[in-house]
N, C-alpha and C positions, 0 to 999 in steps of 0.2 A: 876835737869833736866840738860841732853845734850845741847847745845848752839852751833850751827855751825856760825861764823859771818864773813864774808869777804868781802872786796872790789875790784873793778874793775874800770880803771879811763879809762873813752873810747872818743877820738876824736871827738865825736860830742858833739851837744846841748844833754839836756837830754829829749826835745821832740821825738828826734829822737830813743833812746831808749823804751823809755817807748810805741811808736807807733810798733816797733819793737816787745817786748812781749806782747802787746795783739794784734796785726793783724795776722789773722789769715794766709791769704797769706805769708805774710812775715815768720812765723811760721814756715807752711808748705816747703818752701825755704830752712830755714838752719836746720831742722830738718831733711829734706828729708824723711817725713814721713806726712799721714795724719794728719791735727787739725779741730777739733772743739771749737769753740771760742768764747762764748758770751761776750763779752768787758763791763760789766757794775754791779753795785753789784748786789751780787746773781747770778750771771750769772755763770754758768756754764764752765768747759773746759776739754777736753783731746787730750793730745797730743803725739805724738809718736806712732802711732795707737793701743790708749788706753793705754799704759803701765802706764801713769802718767794723775792723773786726780785730779780735784779739784773744789773750788769754789771760786769767787773772793769776799771778804767780804766789801772792801773798794779801791777804787779806787779815788787818786789826781791827778786830769791830770796833767801829766809831773813831780809827785815829788814823786806819794808812789803807790805799789799797796801793799794790803794783802790779802792772799787769804790760803786755805788749799793747801793741796800739798801731795799725795801718789802716791805712785807703786801701781801697782796693786796688786802686794802680799802682800804689809802689809795690816797687820789688823787695823790700824789706821790712821789719818791723821796727818801731822805735819803742824807747820803753818808757813810760809814764809812771811816775809816783806822783800820787794824790796823798796829800798830807792834812789829817785835819788839826787842828790845835786850837781846845776849847777856851773861850773866855768867860769871863762874867755873863754876860749877856748874849752872846754872838758866837760865833766861831773864822778862824780863820783859815781857810783853804790854798795850801801849797799845791800849785803844779809846776813841776818838773818833767821836761820832756829831753830827751837825748837818742841820738843813732837816726835822727831821719834825714832824710834825701839833702844832700847839699844843694841843691839848688832849689828847697824849700825857702822861704823868706820867715825867718821867726816871726818878726811881726804879723803877716797874713795867717801864720799858723796860730798865734795867738789871741787875733780877730777869730778865727774859724769856731775856737773853744767858748767865746764870749759869747759869739753872737748865734752859733748852732745849739749849745749847750744850757751854757750858763745865763744867757739872759731870759731865755725862752724859762728854763725853771723856774726864776724867779717869778717872772709876770703869770705862767700859766700853773704853777704851785703855788703860787703864793710866800715864796720863800725870799725875802728882803734882801739886797746887796747895800750893805752899809759903804758911804762915798766914805773912800779914807783922803779923798786928797786935799 
């Protein structure tokens, strides 16, 4: 099974990023599209005008989000784990996605996360991404 795994280091505490990933108002700001989000285990979400949807399977406050995730043209749901690791003056967000369609290139999937979610979150909400390279 293919597995996408990458990390982003944010120059803010993990609770800020956790909130940004679950709060419908924040999500609408950085995606610039309507969002319906029920931030609870078993809660559903639809973001980016319904192009992406899923269910929150597990929420550990300020530490982890496990959810199903798919584009509206995918036949199956993928599994996504967003794990936050607190650092002294920052946090690391580890993204792990499995069970996505075999014809989807991992590089394009990662670029989508970065270009459609994380970079806009940084620019619009002002949460700095630290350059780890």
